[in-house]
C-alpha positions as CSV (number, residue, x, y, z in Angstrom):
1,X,26.9,-13.8,18.6
2,X,23.8,-13.8,20.8
3,X,20.4,-12.9,19.4
4,X,20.5,-9.2,20.7
5,X,24.0,-8.7,19.3
6,X,22.9,-10.3,16.0
7,X,20.0,-8.0,15.6
8,X,21.9,-4.9,16.4
9,X,24.8,-5.8,14.0
10,X,22.1,-6.5,11.2
11,X,20.2,-3.2,11.9
12,X,23.2,-1.1,11.6
13,X,23.9,-2.8,8.0
14,X,20.6,-2.6,7.0
15,X,19.9,1.0,8.0
16,X,23.1,1.8,6.3
17,X,21.8,0.4,3.0
18,X,20.2,3.1,0.9
19,X,16.9,1.5,-0.5
20,X,14.7,4.2,-1.4
21,X,11.4,3.1,-2.9
22,X,10.9,3.2,-6.5
23,X,14.2,3.4,-7.5
24,X,17.2,1.7,-8.5
25,X,18.7,2.0,-4.9
26,X,16.5,-0.8,-4.0
27,X,18.7,-3.0,-5.8
28,X,21.4,-2.3,-3.1
29,X,19.2,-5.0,-0.9
30,X,20.8,-7.6,-3.2
31,X,24.3,-7.0,-1.7
32,X,23.0,-6.8,1.7
33,X,21.1,-10.2,1.5
34,X,23.8,-11.8,-0.4
35,X,26.0,-11.1,2.7
36,X,23.3,-12.1,5.0
37,X,22.7,-15.5,3.1
38,X,26.5,-16.0,3.0
39,X,26.5,-15.7,6.8
40,X,24.3,-18.7,7.3
41,X,25.8,-22.2,7.1
42,X,22.8,-24.0,6.2
43,X,22.1,-21.7,3.2
44,X,25.9,-22.2,2.0
45,X,25.3,-26.0,2.2
46,X,22.0,-25.7,0.7
47,X,22.4,-22.8,-1.9
48,X,19.0,-23.7,-3.9
49,X,17.3,-22.6,-0.4
50,X,17.7,-18.8,-1.1
51,X,18.0,-16.6,-3.8
52,X,16.4,-13.4,-5.6
53,X,13.3,-13.8,-7.1
54,X,12.4,-11.9,-10.4
55,X,9.5,-9.5,-10.3
56,X,8.0,-9.7,-13.6
57,X,8.3,-6.6,-15.9
58,X,9.7,-4.7,-13.3
59,X,10.9,-1.1,-14.0
60,X,14.0,-1.1,-11.9
61,X,14.8,-4.9,-12.2
62,X,14.2,-5.4,-8.4
63,X,13.9,-8.9,-7.0
64,X,12.2,-10.6,-4.0
65,X,15.0,-11.7,-1.6
66,X,14.0,-15.0,-0.1
67,X,15.4,-18.0,2.1
68,X,13.7,-21.0,3.0
69,X,14.5,-23.4,6.0
70,X,13.3,-26.9,5.2
71,X,12.4,-28.7,8.5
72,X,10.2,-31.4,9.6
73,X,6.6,-31.7,8.2
74,X,4.6,-29.7,5.9
75,X,3.5,-26.8,8.1
76,X,5.2,-23.4,7.0
77,X,5.3,-19.9,8.5
78,X,6.1,-17.0,6.2
79,X,8.2,-14.2,7.7
80,X,7.5,-11.1,5.6
81,X,9.2,-7.6,5.7
82,X,9.6,-4.9,3.1
83,X,13.2,-3.6,2.6
84,X,12.3,-0.1,0.9
85,X,12.2,3.1,2.7
86,X,11.2,6.6,1.6
87,X,13.8,9.1,0.9
88,X,15.7,11.4,3.4
89,X,14.6,14.7,2.1
90,X,12.7,15.4,5.4
91,X,16.0,15.2,7.3
92,X,17.0,18.6,5.6
93,X,20.3,19.7,6.3
94,X,21.0,16.7,8.5
95,X,20.1,14.1,5.8
96,X,23.9,13.0,5.3
97,X,23.7,11.3,8.7
98,X,20.2,9.7,8.3
99,X,21.7,6.2,7.6
100,X,24.3,6.4,10.5
101,X,22.3,5.3,13.4
102,X,25.0,6.1,16.1
103,X,25.5,9.6,14.7
104,X,22.1,10.6,14.0
105,X,20.8,9.2,17.3
106,X,23.6,11.1,19.2
107,X,22.8,14.3,17.4
108,X,19.2,14.0,18.4
109,X,20.0,13.2,22.1
110,X,22.7,16.1,22.2
111,X,20.0,18.6,21.0
112,X,21.8,19.3,17.7
113,X,18.5,18.8,15.9
114,X,15.5,20.8,16.8
115,X,12.6,18.6,17.7
116,X,9.0,19.3,19.1
117,X,7.8,18.6,22.6
118,X,6.8,15.2,21.9
119,X,9.9,14.1,20.5
120,X,11.8,15.7,23.1
121,X,10.0,14.0,25.8
122,X,11.0,10.7,24.4
123,X,14.7,11.9,24.0
124,X,14.5,12.6,27.7
125,X,13.1,9.3,28.6
126,X,15.6,7.6,26.6
127,X,15.7,4.0,25.1
128,X,14.9,5.5,21.3
129,X,16.9,4.8,18.2
130,X,16.7,7.1,15.2
131,X,17.5,6.7,11.6
132,X,15.9,6.5,8.1
133,X,14.2,3.0,8.1
134,X,14.7,2.1,11.8
135,X,11.0,2.3,12.4
136,X,9.5,1.5,8.8
137,X,10.5,-1.2,8.8
138,X,14.2,-2.3,9.0
139,X,14.1,-3.0,12.7
140,X,11.3,-5.4,12.1
141,X,13.2,-7.0,9.3
142,X,16.5,-7.6,11.1
143,X,14.2,-9.3,14.1
144,X,13.0,-11.8,11.5
145,X,16.5,-12.1,9.8
146,X,18.1,-13.0,13.2
147,X,15.4,-15.3,14.0
148,X,15.5,-17.2,10.6
149,X,19.2,-17.6,11.1
150,X,18.7,-19.5,14.4
151,X,16.0,-21.7,13.0
152,X,18.3,-22.5,10.2
153,X,21.0,-23.6,12.5
154,X,18.4,-26.1,14.1
155,X,18.8,-29.5,12.5
156,X,15.7,-30.6,14.3
157,X,13.5,-27.7,13.4
158,X,9.8,-28.5,13.6
159,X,8.1,-27.2,10.5
160,X,9.5,-24.8,7.8
161,X,10.3,-21.0,7.7
162,X,10.1,-18.8,4.6
163,X,11.7,-15.5,4.8
164,X,10.8,-12.9,2.3
165,X,12.4,-9.4,2.0
166,X,10.1,-7.2,-0.3
167,X,10.8,-4.4,-2.4
168,X,8.3,-1.6,-3.3
169,X,5.9,-1.9,-0.4
170,X,6.0,1.9,-0.2
171,X,4.7,2.1,-3.8
172,X,2.7,-0.6,-5.4
173,X,3.7,-3.8,-3.5
174,X,5.3,-5.3,-6.6
175,X,7.4,-7.5,-4.3
176,X,4.6,-9.1,-2.3
177,X,2.6,-9.5,-5.6
178,X,5.6,-11.2,-7.3
179,X,6.2,-13.5,-4.0
180,X,2.8,-15.1,-4.3
181,X,4.2,-16.8,-7.4
182,X,7.2,-18.0,-5.6
183,X,5.1,-19.2,-2.4
184,X,3.1,-21.1,-5.0
185,X,6.2,-22.6,-6.4
186,X,7.7,-23.6,-3.1
187,X,4.3,-24.9,-2.0
188,X,4.1,-27.2,-5.1
189,X,7.7,-28.5,-5.0
190,X,7.8,-29.1,-0.9
191,X,4.1,-30.1,-0.5
192,X,3.9,-27.2,2.2
193,X,1.0,-26.1,4.1
194,X,1.1,-22.5,5.0
195,X,-0.1,-21.8,8.4
196,X,0.7,-18.4,9.2
197,X,2.3,-15.1,7.8
198,X,3.9,-12.6,10.1
199,X,4.9,-9.3,9.3
200,X,6.7,-6.9,11.7
201,X,5.7,-3.4,10.7
202,X,5.9,-1.0,13.5
203,X,2.9,-0.4,16.0
204,X,1.9,2.3,18.2
205,X,0.2,0.6,21.4
206,X,-2.1,2.8,23.2
207,X,-0.6,1.7,26.4
208,X,3.3,1.7,26.0
209,X,3.6,-1.1,28.6
210,X,1.5,-3.5,26.5
211,X,2.5,-4.7,23.0
212,X,0.0,-4.5,20.2
213,X,-0.4,-7.1,17.6
214,X,-2.8,-7.0,14.5
215,X,-4.6,-10.1,13.1
216,X,-5.4,-8.2,9.9
217,X,-4.5,-5.6,7.5
218,X,-6.8,-2.6,6.2
219,X,-7.7,-2.5,2.5
220,X,-7.3,0.1,0.1
221,X,-9.1,1.2,-2.8
222,X,-8.3,4.0,-5.2
223,X,-11.3,5.5,-7.2
224,X,-10.2,7.8,-10.3
225,X,-12.6,10.4,-11.3
226,X,-12.4,12.2,-14.6
227,X,-14.6,15.0,-15.6
228,X,-14.8,16.3,-19.2
229,X,-16.5,19.8,-19.2
230,X,-17.6,22.1,-22.2
231,X,-15.1,24.5,-23.5
232,X,-15.7,28.2,-23.4
233,X,-14.0,31.5,-23.1
234,X,-14.3,32.9,-19.7
235,X,-16.1,35.8,-20.9
236,X,-18.8,33.7,-22.1
237,X,-18.9,31.3,-19.2
238,X,-22.5,30.2,-19.6
239,X,-21.7,28.7,-23.1
240,X,-19.5,25.9,-21.4
241,X,-19.4,23.9,-18.2
242,X,-16.4,24.2,-16.0
243,X,-15.1,20.5,-15.1
244,X,-13.4,22.0,-11.9
245,X,-17.0,22.9,-10.6
246,X,-18.1,19.4,-10.9
247,X,-15.1,17.7,-9.5
248,X,-14.8,20.1,-6.6
249,X,-18.3,19.3,-5.7
250,X,-17.6,15.6,-6.0
251,X,-14.5,16.4,-3.9
252,X,-16.5,18.1,-1.2
253,X,-19.0,15.5,-0.8
254,X,-16.6,12.7,-0.3
255,X,-13.5,14.2,1.4
256,X,-13.5,12.8,5.1
257,X,-17.3,11.6,4.3
258,X,-18.6,9.5,7.2
259,X,-20.4,7.6,4.7
260,X,-17.4,5.3,4.1
261,X,-16.3,4.6,7.6
262,X,-16.4,1.1,8.6
263,X,-16.0,-0.6,12.0
264,X,-15.2,-4.2,12.4
265,X,-13.9,-5.5,16.0
266,X,-12.0,-2.4,17.4
267,X,-10.9,-1.0,14.3
268,X,-12.6,2.0,12.6
269,X,-11.3,3.0,9.1
270,X,-9.9,6.6,8.6
271,X,-12.3,8.6,6.2
272,X,-11.5,8.9,2.5
273,X,-9.3,11.8,1.4
274,X,-8.2,13.1,-2.1
275,X,-4.5,12.6,-2.9
276,X,-4.5,14.1,-6.5
277,X,-6.4,16.8,-8.3
278,X,-5.6,18.7,-11.4
279,X,-7.0,20.0,-14.6
280,X,-5.5,19.2,-18.0
281,X,-4.1,22.7,-18.7
282,X,-0.5,22.9,-19.2
283,X,-0.3,26.7,-19.9
284,X,-2.5,29.6,-19.0
285,X,-5.3,31.0,-21.3
286,X,-8.6,32.5,-20.6
287,X,-10.8,29.5,-21.6
288,X,-12.3,27.1,-19.3
289,X,-10.4,23.8,-18.7
290,X,-11.5,21.0,-21.0
291,X,-11.3,18.5,-18.3
292,X,-10.2,17.9,-14.6
293,X,-9.4,14.6,-12.7
294,X,-8.3,13.4,-9.4
295,X,-8.1,10.3,-7.2
296,X,-9.0,9.6,-3.7
297,X,-7.9,7.0,-1.2
298,X,-10.7,4.9,0.4
299,X,-9.5,2.4,3.0
300,X,-11.7,-0.5,3.7
301,X,-12.5,-3.3,6.1
302,X,-15.6,-5.2,4.4
303,X,-16.6,-3.0,1.6
304,X,-15.3,-4.4,-2.0
305,X,-14.6,-2.1,-4.8
306,X,-18.0,-2.7,-6.4
307,X,-19.5,-1.1,-3.2
308,X,-17.1,1.9,-3.4
309,X,-17.6,2.8,-6.9
310,X,-21.4,2.5,-6.6
311,X,-21.3,5.1,-3.7
312,X,-18.9,7.1,-5.8
313,X,-21.4,7.2,-8.6
314,X,-24.3,8.0,-6.6
315,X,-22.6,10.8,-5.1
316,X,-21.3,12.0,-8.5
317,X,-24.8,12.1,-9.9
318,X,-26.0,14.0,-7.1
319,X,-22.9,16.6,-7.3
320,X,-23.5,16.9,-11.2
321,X,-27.2,17.3,-10.8
322,X,-26.5,20.2,-8.1
323,X,-23.9,21.8,-10.4
324,X,-26.2,21.9,-13.2
325,X,-29.2,23.1,-11.1
326,X,-26.6,26.1,-9.7
327,X,-25.9,26.9,-13.4
328,X,-29.4,27.1,-14.4
329,X,-30.3,29.5,-11.5
330,X,-27.3,31.6,-12.3
331,X,-27.7,31.9,-16.0
332,X,-31.4,32.7,-15.5
333,X,-30.7,35.7,-13.3
334,X,-28.0,36.6,-15.8
335,X,-30.4,36.4,-18.7
336,X,-32.7,38.6,-17.0
337,X,-30.3,41.1,-16.3
338,X,-29.0,41.1,-20.1
339,X,-32.4,40.8,-21.6
340,X,-31.4,37.6,-23.3
341,X,-33.9,35.0,-24.6
342,X,-31.9,31.8,-25.3
343,X,-31.2,28.6,-23.3
344,X,-28.1,26.5,-22.6
345,X,-28.9,23.2,-21.1
346,X,-26.7,20.3,-19.8
347,X,-27.7,16.8,-18.4
348,X,-26.2,14.7,-16.0
349,X,-24.1,11.8,-17.4
350,X,-22.1,9.7,-15.1
351,X,-20.6,6.3,-16.2
352,X,-18.2,3.8,-15.1
353,X,-14.9,3.3,-17.2
354,X,-15.8,-0.2,-18.1
355,X,-19.1,1.0,-19.8
356,X,-17.4,3.9,-21.7
357,X,-14.5,1.5,-22.9
358,X,-16.8,-1.2,-24.0
359,X,-18.7,1.2,-26.4
360,X,-15.7,3.0,-27.6
361,X,-13.9,-0.2,-28.7
362,X,-16.9,-1.5,-30.4
363,X,-15.3,0.5,-33.4
364,X,-12.1,-1.6,-34.1
365,X,-10.1,1.3,-35.2
366,X,-10.7,2.9,-31.7
367,X,-9.6,-0.4,-30.1
368,X,-6.2,-0.3,-32.1
369,X,-5.8,3.4,-31.1
370,X,-6.3,2.3,-27.6
371,X,-3.9,-0.5,-27.8
372,X,-1.3,1.4,-29.4
373,X,-1.5,4.0,-26.6
374,X,-1.3,1.6,-23.9
375,X,1.8,0.3,-25.2
376,X,3.2,3.9,-25.4
377,X,2.2,4.6,-21.6
378,X,3.7,1.2,-20.5
379,X,7.0,2.4,-22.2
380,X,6.9,5.9,-20.8
381,X,6.3,4.6,-17.3
382,X,9.0,1.9,-17.4
383,X,11.4,4.8,-18.5
384,X,10.5,6.9,-15.5
385,X,9.2,9.6,-17.8
386,X,5.6,9.2,-16.7
387,X,4.0,8.3,-13.3
388,X,1.6,5.5,-13.3
389,X,-1.5,7.6,-12.2
390,X,-0.8,10.2,-14.7
391,X,-0.7,7.2,-17.4
392,X,-4.1,6.2,-16.3
393,X,-5.6,9.8,-16.7
394,X,-4.1,9.9,-20.3
395,X,-5.6,6.5,-21.1
396,X,-8.9,7.7,-19.6
397,X,-8.8,11.0,-21.5
398,X,-8.1,9.5,-24.9
399,X,-10.9,7.0,-24.3
400,X,-13.4,9.9,-23.6
401,X,-12.2,11.8,-26.8
402,X,-12.8,8.6,-28.7
403,X,-16.2,8.7,-27.4
404,X,-16.7,11.8,-29.2
405,X,-19.3,13.6,-27.1
406,X,-19.4,17.3,-27.0
407,X,-21.4,17.2,-23.9
408,X,-19.9,17.2,-20.1
409,X,-19.3,13.6,-18.8
410,X,-17.9,12.0,-15.5
411,X,-16.1,8.8,-15.7
412,X,-15.3,6.7,-12.7
413,X,-12.7,4.0,-12.5
414,X,-10.1,2.5,-10.3
415,X,-6.6,3.5,-9.9
416,X,-3.7,1.2,-9.0
417,X,-2.9,-0.1,-6.2
418,X,-5.4,-2.0,-4.9
419,X,-5.1,-3.7,-1.3
420,X,-7.7,-6.3,-0.3
421,X,-8.4,-6.1,3.4
422,X,-7.3,-9.3,5.2
423,X,-8.4,-10.6,8.6
424,X,-8.2,-14.1,10.3
425,X,-12.2,-13.8,10.7
426,X,-12.4,-14.1,6.9
427,X,-10.8,-17.7,7.2
428,X,-11.8,-20.8,9.4
429,X,-9.9,-20.6,12.7
430,X,-7.0,-23.0,11.7
431,X,-5.6,-23.1,14.9
432,X,-5.4,-19.1,15.5
433,X,-7.6,-19.0,18.6
434,X,-5.7,-21.3,20.4
435,X,-2.4,-19.4,19.4
436,X,-3.6,-16.3,20.3
437,X,-4.7,-17.6,24.0
438,X,-1.2,-19.1,24.4
439,X,0.4,-16.0,23.2
440,X,-1.6,-14.0,25.7
441,X,-0.3,-16.7,28.7
442,X,3.1,-16.2,27.3
443,X,3.0,-12.5,27.6
444,X,1.8,-12.6,31.0
445,X,4.3,-15.0,32.3
446,X,7.3,-13.3,30.4
447,X,6.3,-9.7,30.7
448,X,3.8,-9.4,33.3
449,X,1.3,-8.0,30.9
450,X,-1.2,-8.9,28.4
451,X,-1.1,-7.7,24.7
452,X,-3.7,-5.7,23.1
453,X,-5.1,-6.8,19.5
454,X,-6.0,-4.2,16.9
455,X,-8.1,-6.2,14.4
456,X,-6.7,-4.3,11.3
457,X,-3.4,-2.7,10.7
458,X,-4.4,0.5,9.7
459,X,-1.0,1.7,8.0
460,X,-1.6,-0.4,5.0
461,X,0.6,-3.7,4.6
462,X,1.7,-6.5,2.5
463,X,-0.2,-8.8,4.5
464,X,-3.3,-7.6,2.2
465,X,-2.1,-10.4,-0.2
466,X,-1.8,-13.1,2.3
467,X,-5.5,-14.1,1.5
468,X,-8.4,-13.2,-0.7
469,X,-12.0,-14.1,-0.3
470,X,-13.8,-12.2,-2.8
471,X,-15.8,-14.0,-5.6
472,X,-15.1,-14.2,-9.4
473,X,-17.7,-11.5,-10.2
474,X,-15.7,-9.1,-7.6
475,X,-12.5,-10.1,-9.5
476,X,-13.8,-9.3,-12.9
477,X,-15.2,-6.0,-11.7
478,X,-11.9,-4.9,-10.4
479,X,-10.0,-5.7,-13.6
480,X,-12.5,-4.3,-15.9
481,X,-12.5,-0.9,-14.1
482,X,-9.0,-0.6,-13.3
483,X,-7.0,1.5,-15.7
484,X,-4.1,-0.1,-17.7
485,X,-4.8,-3.5,-15.5
486,X,-2.7,-6.3,-16.9
487,X,-0.1,-4.1,-18.8
488,X,1.4,-2.0,-15.6
489,X,-0.3,-3.7,-12.8
490,X,-2.2,-6.8,-12.0
491,X,-2.8,-9.0,-8.8
492,X,-2.9,-12.9,-8.9
493,X,-6.0,-13.2,-7.2
494,X,-6.5,-17.0,-8.0
495,X,-3.0,-17.9,-6.5
496,X,-3.6,-15.6,-3.4
497,X,-6.8,-17.7,-2.9
498,X,-5.0,-20.9,-3.2
499,X,-2.2,-20.0,-0.7
500,X,-4.4,-17.9,1.8
501,X,-3.3,-18.1,5.3
502,X,-3.8,-16.5,8.5
503,X,-1.8,-13.5,9.3
504,X,-0.3,-11.6,12.4
505,X,1.7,-8.3,12.7
506,X,4.1,-8.6,15.4
507,X,6.4,-5.5,15.4
508,X,8.4,-3.2,17.6
509,X,7.1,0.0,19.2
510,X,8.0,2.9,16.7
511,X,6.9,6.5,16.0
512,X,6.8,9.1,13.2
513,X,7.6,6.6,10.4
514,X,8.3,8.6,7.1
515,X,9.4,11.7,9.1
516,X,13.0,12.9,10.0
517,X,12.2,12.0,13.6
518,X,11.5,8.4,12.7
519,X,12.5,6.3,15.7
520,X,11.9,2.7,17.4
521,X,12.2,1.6,21.0
522,X,15.4,-0.3,21.2
523,X,14.3,-2.7,23.9
524,X,11.3,-3.9,21.8
525,X,13.8,-4.4,18.8
526,X,16.4,-6.2,20.5
527,X,14.5,-8.2,23.3
528,X,10.9,-8.2,23.3
529,X,9.5,-8.4,19.8
530,X,11.8,-11.3,18.9
531,X,10.6,-13.3,21.8
532,X,7.0,-12.7,20.8
533,X,7.6,-13.7,17.3
534,X,9.7,-16.7,18.4
535,X,6.8,-17.8,20.4
536,X,4.2,-17.4,17.9
537,X,6.3,-19.3,15.3
538,X,7.2,-22.2,17.5
539,X,3.7,-22.5,18.9
540,X,1.9,-22.7,15.5
541,X,4.3,-25.1,14.2
542,X,4.4,-27.6,17.2
């Protein structure tokens, strides 16, 4: 079977395998990869060179699918792709066809499924494949799988190839985080030198005639903000302070704030946005809420979590100051109209979670209470009865309760997940400048075009865990301020530093990932992208 036919055969099987993220359906990958491994003579003859690596304490029992081709010398390229997808609810009445590439693609081309003008233009042009996961990112995955099968058949292959099929990328990247331990084990066992990690996430070039590559991946920090107000009946509102007012002011000052924009090379971060905002009320009553909380997503290039939290704290102090000032002005007018002569005053109090927690657990009884709560929350999250972010809020809320203040307070921490930014400029060259120059020449000679480079993949990817360059103080800061760190979520920072390697994202042209009109360009999947990846692999290993 030639390469194009191999990729097509794998793509239809892979897309046909339901692997919705953060669900037990991700375990279907084991059957898919078992069949794939059994199709490769090298792996059948060397069964110790492939398998399914456990993710420690995983809620669903998911595993990292891996295969290793031991060739000549220590140089090793790691090919990564994630095998989970979002669900198919966005397909609506057509979701039964979402995993049948031929059927769903034909329905789009026959006009059976209504689409907007942009999608209609692509359909009229032709050459696009539809279906859940074809874009994000099973097309990229099968390209890597097909190339691995070629390398495995080469008895004189120069270098080594590690193929990783990763679960959970769309949620917490548990697969990639676990794979760091696997890479360390293989590095020690076979004396490997990791020279490059290639991901194959879909790309959207500005010029469709030119491929787009990425030599890094954007970072992500999720500050979590909890506001405790002061309770009062809504008819006596001046006796309390509404936490929604404070949190809303913090949101207003941070949502799409240009203060957090960064630019490196030709990449500019999207601005921050809030993904979650709620008060603690579970039923209606006429009292002010006791507390409110939320978390926001901030994408980063060079700023670390400490930089981000310092900015959030400064903004929160200013926001709380202004809310209290507005309260005082309003109350002053109210008192004048009512003829009242008493005062109610509030003070601004904004703290990091680590500072609050450290104060609270000085009392050994409080430490025991929070330890027991953490065990309970872990159990609820693992059983699927509680979302990880809600667990963070409950832990933060209980910590504030144990602090036993009756005054309003704002607490700032970090919610999982955390994605460090990665870029080859953070490492010494390691041959990447020569590789990129040679890849440019290859592109011109083979396709008649030069590629375009985007310095950071902005869709967030597992390449974030290919390198880590922060100092130990930054690591401690993350651990101390991240809610439930160590019990429900952790990152092996030290191991990532040890295996740090350059990165590239080389993927097919795709559009509308996570949507019912998700699609990928067939020529890129079957012909173009495999050639680029194959060249990059052999060039860095030669």
